[in-house]
C-alpha positions as CSV (number, residue, x, y, z in Angstrom):
1,M,60.1,19.9,23.2
2,K,57.9,22.9,24.0
3,S,55.1,22.4,26.5
4,Y,51.5,23.3,26.1
5,T,51.9,26.3,28.5
6,D,54.9,27.5,26.4
7,I,52.6,27.6,23.3
8,T,49.6,29.2,24.9
9,N,51.8,31.9,26.5
10,K,52.6,33.1,22.9
11,T,49.1,34.3,22.3
12,D,50.2,37.8,23.3
13,S,52.9,37.8,20.6
14,S,52.4,39.6,17.3
15,Y,50.2,37.9,14.7
16,N,53.1,37.4,12.2
17,D,55.5,36.2,14.9
18,L,53.1,33.4,15.8
19,K,53.2,32.1,12.2
20,T,57.0,31.9,12.1
21,D,57.4,30.4,15.6
22,K,59.3,27.1,15.3
23,A,57.8,25.9,18.6
24,L,54.3,26.0,17.0
25,E,55.5,24.5,13.8
26,F,57.0,21.4,15.4
27,S,54.6,21.1,18.3
28,E,53.0,17.7,19.0
29,S,49.7,19.5,19.2
30,V,47.7,20.6,16.1
31,V,48.0,24.4,15.7
32,I,45.6,26.5,13.6
33,I,45.7,30.3,13.3
34,T,42.8,32.2,11.7
35,N,42.0,35.9,11.1
36,I,39.0,37.5,12.8
37,K,36.7,36.2,10.1
38,G,37.7,32.6,10.6
39,I,39.9,32.3,7.5
40,I,42.9,29.9,8.1
41,T,46.2,31.8,7.8
42,Y,48.5,29.2,9.4
43,V,48.7,25.5,10.2
44,N,51.6,23.5,11.6
45,K,53.1,20.2,10.5
46,K,51.0,18.2,13.0
47,F,47.9,19.5,11.4
48,E,49.1,18.1,8.0
49,D,49.8,14.7,9.6
50,I,46.3,14.5,11.3
51,T,44.0,16.0,8.6
52,L,46.0,15.0,5.5
53,Y,45.7,18.6,4.1
54,K,48.8,20.3,2.9
55,K,49.4,23.9,4.0
56,N,48.8,25.3,0.5
57,E,45.5,23.3,0.3
58,I,44.0,24.7,3.5
59,I,45.4,28.2,4.0
60,G,43.0,30.8,2.8
61,K,40.0,28.5,3.4
62,P,37.4,29.1,6.1
63,V,38.0,27.0,9.3
64,Y,34.5,25.6,8.7
65,T,36.1,23.5,5.9
66,L,37.2,21.1,8.7
67,S,33.7,20.8,10.2
68,S,31.9,17.4,10.1
69,Q,28.6,19.4,10.2
70,K,27.5,16.8,12.8
71,Q,27.3,19.3,15.7
72,N,24.2,21.5,16.1
73,P,24.1,25.2,15.2
74,E,23.9,26.2,18.8
75,F,27.3,24.6,19.4
76,Y,28.9,26.8,16.7
77,K,27.0,29.9,17.8
78,D,28.4,29.5,21.4
79,F,31.9,29.0,19.9
80,W,31.9,32.2,17.9
81,D,30.1,34.3,20.5
82,T,32.7,33.3,23.1
83,L,35.6,34.1,20.9
84,K,34.3,37.4,19.5
85,T,34.0,38.8,23.1
86,G,37.7,38.1,23.5
87,N,37.4,35.0,25.8
88,K,39.0,31.6,25.5
89,W,36.9,28.7,24.3
90,S,37.4,25.1,25.2
91,G,35.6,22.0,23.9
92,A,35.6,19.1,21.5
93,F,35.2,19.4,17.8
94,H,33.9,16.7,15.5
95,S,36.0,17.3,12.4
96,R,36.6,15.9,8.9
97,K,39.9,15.0,7.3
98,K,40.7,15.6,3.6
99,N,39.8,12.0,2.8
100,G,36.3,12.4,4.4
101,E,37.3,10.4,7.5
102,Y,35.9,11.9,10.8
103,Y,37.9,12.5,13.9
104,W,37.5,14.2,17.3
105,C,39.8,16.8,18.7
106,N,40.0,18.5,22.0
107,S,40.4,22.2,21.3
108,N,41.5,25.3,23.3
109,V,41.0,28.4,21.2
110,F,42.6,31.7,22.3
111,P,42.1,35.3,21.0
112,V,45.1,36.9,19.4
113,K,45.4,40.6,20.0
114,E,47.7,43.4,18.8
115,N,47.6,46.8,20.6
116,S,44.6,45.4,22.6
117,Q,42.7,44.9,19.4
118,L,41.3,41.4,18.5
119,I,42.9,40.4,15.2
120,G,42.5,36.6,15.1
121,F,42.5,33.3,16.9
122,I,44.9,30.5,17.6
123,S,43.6,26.9,18.3
124,I,45.7,24.3,20.1
125,E,44.2,20.9,19.5
126,T,44.9,17.2,20.4
127,D,43.5,14.2,18.6
128,M,41.0,12.4,20.9
129,T,39.4,10.0,18.4
130,E,40.5,6.9,20.2
131,E,39.6,8.3,23.6
132,K,36.2,9.2,22.2
133,K,35.7,5.7,20.9
134,L,36.4,4.3,24.4
135,I,34.0,6.8,25.9
136,D,31.3,5.8,23.4
137,I,31.9,2.1,24.2
138,N,31.7,2.8,27.9
139,N,28.4,4.7,27.4
140,D,27.0,1.9,25.3
141,L,28.0,-0.6,28.0
142,R,26.4,1.5,30.7
143,Y,23.2,1.8,28.6
144,Q,23.1,-1.9,28.0
145,L,23.6,-2.6,31.7
146,S,20.8,-0.2,32.6
147,E,18.4,-1.9,30.1
148,Q,19.5,-5.3,31.5
149,D,18.6,-4.1,35.0
150,K,15.2,-2.9,33.7
151,I,14.5,-6.3,32.1
152,A,15.6,-8.1,35.2
153,S,13.3,-6.0,37.4
154,L,10.4,-6.5,35.1
155,G,11.1,-10.3,34.9
156,L,11.1,-10.5,38.7
157,L,7.8,-8.6,38.9
158,T,6.1,-10.6,36.2
159,S,5.4,-13.7,38.2
160,G,3.8,-11.6,41.0
161,L,1.7,-9.6,38.5
162,I,0.5,-12.8,36.9
163,H,-0.7,-13.9,40.3
164,E,-2.4,-10.6,40.9
165,I,-4.3,-10.9,37.6
166,Y,-5.0,-14.6,37.9
167,T,-6.7,-14.3,41.3
168,P,-9.6,-12.0,40.2
169,L,-9.8,-13.9,36.9
170,S,-10.3,-17.2,38.8
171,F,-13.2,-15.9,40.8
172,I,-14.7,-14.2,37.7
173,K,-14.6,-17.6,36.0
174,S,-16.1,-19.3,39.1
175,N,-18.9,-16.8,39.4
176,A,-19.6,-16.9,35.7
177,D,-20.0,-20.7,36.0
178,Y,-22.4,-20.2,38.9
179,L,-24.5,-17.7,36.9
180,N,-24.5,-20.1,33.9
181,K,-26.0,-22.9,36.2
182,K,-28.6,-20.5,37.5
183,I,-29.7,-19.5,34.0
184,H,-30.4,-23.1,33.2
185,Q,-32.5,-23.2,36.4
186,F,-34.3,-20.0,35.5
187,E,-37.8,-21.5,35.6
188,N,-37.4,-22.5,39.3
189,I,-35.3,-19.5,40.4
190,S,-36.2,-18.0,43.8
191,I,-35.8,-14.4,45.2
192,H,-32.8,-15.8,47.2
193,D,-31.2,-17.0,44.0
194,I,-31.7,-13.6,42.3
195,N,-30.0,-11.9,45.2
196,D,-27.2,-14.3,45.0
197,C,-26.8,-13.6,41.3
198,K,-26.7,-9.8,42.1
199,D,-23.9,-10.4,44.6
200,V,-22.1,-12.6,42.1
201,I,-22.3,-9.8,39.4
202,K,-21.1,-7.3,41.9
203,D,-18.1,-9.6,42.6
204,I,-17.4,-10.0,38.9
205,N,-17.5,-6.2,38.4
206,E,-15.1,-5.7,41.4
207,G,-12.7,-8.3,39.9
208,I,-12.8,-6.6,36.5
209,S,-12.1,-3.2,38.2
210,N,-9.1,-4.7,40.0
211,I,-7.7,-6.0,36.7
212,E,-8.3,-2.7,35.0
213,H,-6.5,-0.9,37.8
214,L,-3.6,-3.3,37.7
215,V,-3.3,-3.0,33.9
216,K,-3.5,0.8,34.1
217,E,-0.7,0.9,36.7
218,L,1.4,-1.6,34.8
219,K,0.9,0.4,31.6
220,G,2.1,3.5,33.3
221,Y,5.1,1.7,34.8
222,V,6.1,0.1,31.5
223,Y,5.6,3.4,29.6
224,D,7.9,5.3,31.9
225,M,10.5,2.5,31.7
226,K,10.9,2.9,27.9
227,P,14.4,3.2,26.6
228,N,14.2,6.8,25.3
229,I,14.8,9.2,28.2
230,T,12.2,11.9,28.2
231,I,12.5,15.0,30.5
232,E,9.1,16.1,31.8
233,K,7.3,17.3,34.8
234,F,5.9,14.6,37.1
235,N,4.8,14.1,40.7
236,L,7.3,12.1,42.8
237,I,4.6,10.8,45.2
238,D,2.5,9.5,42.3
239,I,5.5,7.7,40.9
240,I,6.4,6.1,44.2
241,N,2.8,5.0,44.7
242,N,2.8,3.4,41.3
243,I,6.0,1.5,42.1
244,L,4.5,0.4,45.5
245,F,1.5,-1.0,43.6
246,I,3.5,-2.7,40.9
247,T,6.0,-4.3,43.4
248,K,3.3,-5.2,46.0
249,N,3.5,-8.9,45.4
250,E,7.3,-8.7,46.2
251,Y,6.8,-7.4,49.7
252,K,3.1,-7.8,50.8
253,Y,3.6,-11.2,52.5
254,H,6.5,-10.2,54.7
255,S,6.8,-6.4,54.8
256,N,4.8,-3.3,55.6
257,I,5.7,-0.1,53.8
258,E,5.3,3.4,55.3
259,L,5.6,6.5,53.1
260,H,6.2,9.8,55.0
261,Y,6.0,13.2,53.3
262,D,4.6,16.7,53.8
263,D,1.3,16.6,51.9
264,S,1.2,20.4,51.7
265,I,4.1,20.2,49.1
266,K,3.3,19.2,45.5
267,H,6.5,17.2,45.2
268,D,6.8,17.9,41.4
269,I,10.0,17.1,39.6
270,I,11.4,18.0,36.2
271,G,13.4,15.0,35.0
272,S,13.0,11.4,33.8
273,P,10.3,9.4,35.5
274,S,11.8,6.2,34.1
275,K,15.0,6.8,36.0
276,I,13.1,7.5,39.3
277,K,11.2,4.3,38.8
278,Q,14.5,2.4,38.4
279,I,15.7,3.8,41.7
280,F,12.7,2.9,43.8
281,T,12.1,-0.5,42.1
282,N,15.6,-1.6,42.9
283,L,15.6,-0.4,46.5
284,I,12.2,-1.9,47.2
285,I,13.2,-5.3,45.7
286,N,16.5,-5.2,47.7
287,S,14.8,-4.4,51.0
288,S,12.1,-7.0,50.3
289,H,14.8,-9.7,49.9
290,A,16.7,-8.5,53.0
291,I,13.6,-8.7,55.1
292,R,12.5,-12.1,53.7
293,E,16.0,-13.5,54.5
294,K,15.9,-12.2,58.1
295,Y,12.4,-13.4,59.0
296,K,12.2,-16.5,56.7
297,D,11.6,-18.8,59.7
298,E,9.3,-16.4,61.6
299,N,5.8,-15.2,61.3
300,T,7.0,-11.6,61.5
301,M,6.3,-8.6,59.2
302,G,9.3,-6.4,58.4
303,L,9.1,-2.7,57.8
304,I,10.2,-0.5,54.9
305,S,10.1,3.2,55.6
306,I,10.4,5.9,52.9
307,T,10.7,9.5,54.1
308,I,10.8,12.6,51.8
309,I,11.9,16.1,52.9
310,K,12.2,19.1,50.6
311,L,15.5,21.1,51.2
312,A,16.2,24.0,48.9
313,E,16.5,22.7,45.3
314,F,16.6,19.0,46.4
315,Y,14.4,16.3,47.8
316,M,16.2,14.4,50.6
317,I,15.1,10.8,50.8
318,S,15.6,8.2,53.5
319,F,14.9,4.6,52.4
320,K,15.1,2.3,55.4
321,D,14.4,-1.3,56.2
322,N,14.8,-3.6,59.2
323,G,16.1,-6.5,57.1
324,I,19.2,-8.7,57.4
325,G,21.6,-5.7,57.0
326,I,25.0,-5.5,55.3
327,S,28.3,-6.1,57.0
328,K,30.7,-3.3,57.6
329,N,33.3,-4.8,55.2
330,T,30.8,-5.2,52.4
331,I,29.3,-1.7,52.4
332,P,32.3,-0.1,50.4
333,N,31.5,-2.6,47.5
334,I,27.8,-2.4,47.2
335,F,27.8,0.3,44.4
336,N,30.3,-1.6,42.3
337,P,28.8,-3.1,39.1
338,L,28.1,-6.9,39.2
339,F,28.8,-7.0,43.0
340,T,26.1,-8.9,44.9
341,T,25.6,-10.6,48.2
342,K,22.6,-12.6,47.1
343,K,22.6,-16.2,46.2
344,K,23.3,-17.3,42.6
345,G,20.3,-16.7,40.4
346,I,18.8,-13.9,42.6
347,G,19.6,-10.5,41.3
348,T,22.1,-9.2,38.7
349,G,24.5,-7.3,40.8
350,L,23.7,-4.2,38.7
351,G,20.9,-2.6,40.7
352,L,22.7,-0.4,43.2
353,S,25.4,0.6,40.8
354,I,22.7,1.9,38.4
355,V,20.8,3.5,41.3
356,K,24.0,5.5,42.2
357,E,24.7,6.5,38.6
358,I,21.1,7.7,38.1
359,I,21.1,9.8,41.3
360,E,24.5,11.4,40.5
361,K,24.3,11.7,36.7
362,N,20.6,12.3,36.1
363,Y,19.5,14.0,39.3
364,A,22.8,15.8,40.4
365,G,22.5,14.1,43.8
366,K,24.5,11.9,46.2
367,I,23.7,8.6,47.9
368,Q,25.2,7.0,51.0
369,C,24.4,3.8,52.9
370,K,24.4,2.9,56.6
371,S,23.8,-0.6,57.7
372,K,24.2,-3.0,60.6
373,K,24.1,-6.7,60.3
374,N,20.8,-8.2,61.6
375,V,19.4,-4.7,62.3
376,G,18.7,-3.1,58.9
377,T,19.9,-0.8,56.2
378,E,19.2,2.9,55.4
379,F,20.0,4.6,52.1
380,K,20.0,8.4,52.2
381,F,20.0,10.2,48.9
382,S,19.2,13.5,47.3
383,I,17.6,14.3,43.9
384,K,17.5,17.7,42.3
385,I,14.0,19.0,41.7
386,N,14.7,20.8,38.4
387,N,16.8,18.7,35.9
388,K,16.2,20.5,32.6
């Protein structure tokens, strides 16, 4: 059996020799040879097995005959531009069999030359349809886990947000009842009562403003957490402040938060604000729980400290708390999906694995964790500024 290297080494052979080479004919890889215009001049037996085309049915046809037409024009332009400059091209083709069935193939396409002149191309392909299905299943699973994490975070925050809205609504109702009573006593109203009514109206307006502000921040949070990933320019500090406001009820009774950054820097990012919000929402909730567990029997406020430094094309971020900490043996597992140290019913075990994936996949960064039991935890991570 000839190896892949044996086959690709033959690209310097003459054009006609390639077509009669038995190693190509009986290779376990699909082999297609075309002229410089992309007209198929040779296919091997494996090609017939995979595509269901016979040699006499496909030779003389343009290689585009095999295209599924599911890949964008830029993909094909890059393909031909690379080959016509005499360079090798590697990538995945979404192709179509004779019976209309689609399949994926991993292709390495080489220029064929005679006397240093480009005369055609040879493509060595392997069927990767099943592998692609597994990749798609894995991507779908990751997407579902990410969405589940968003829902879990929103569900956790909902009770606190209801409380934040209910409090101003309660005193608005109380003050409205007071005004209603005074209206019924209008004939005997005094200057003192009038001043009281003005104060009550002021309190009502303040309560309404608080609700409006909360709804505005919540609207921004939910909008940026929508499923479709949009790449846009946004301000990192504004996003973090929005998260701090939305998650306030999670930490305000047992933690103070400090945000440190150079205010002479704009801190703009091109990327997905939804993904940044997932990162900080998860980290704040985790730190809040860690501090609450450590100081549950004490009247002590913990501290969450966020520090942002710009370094070349990245923001370097330190996210630190003085909570219960993580044991040395546990740290290697914290980024594993479904791993959690929390009690049953608290958390999904998805948060940190998703944080890591977002930082590495969406923001070309890295994350590491340092922690000491009963002292606290620090996450240090980088996020790329421009993620077009």
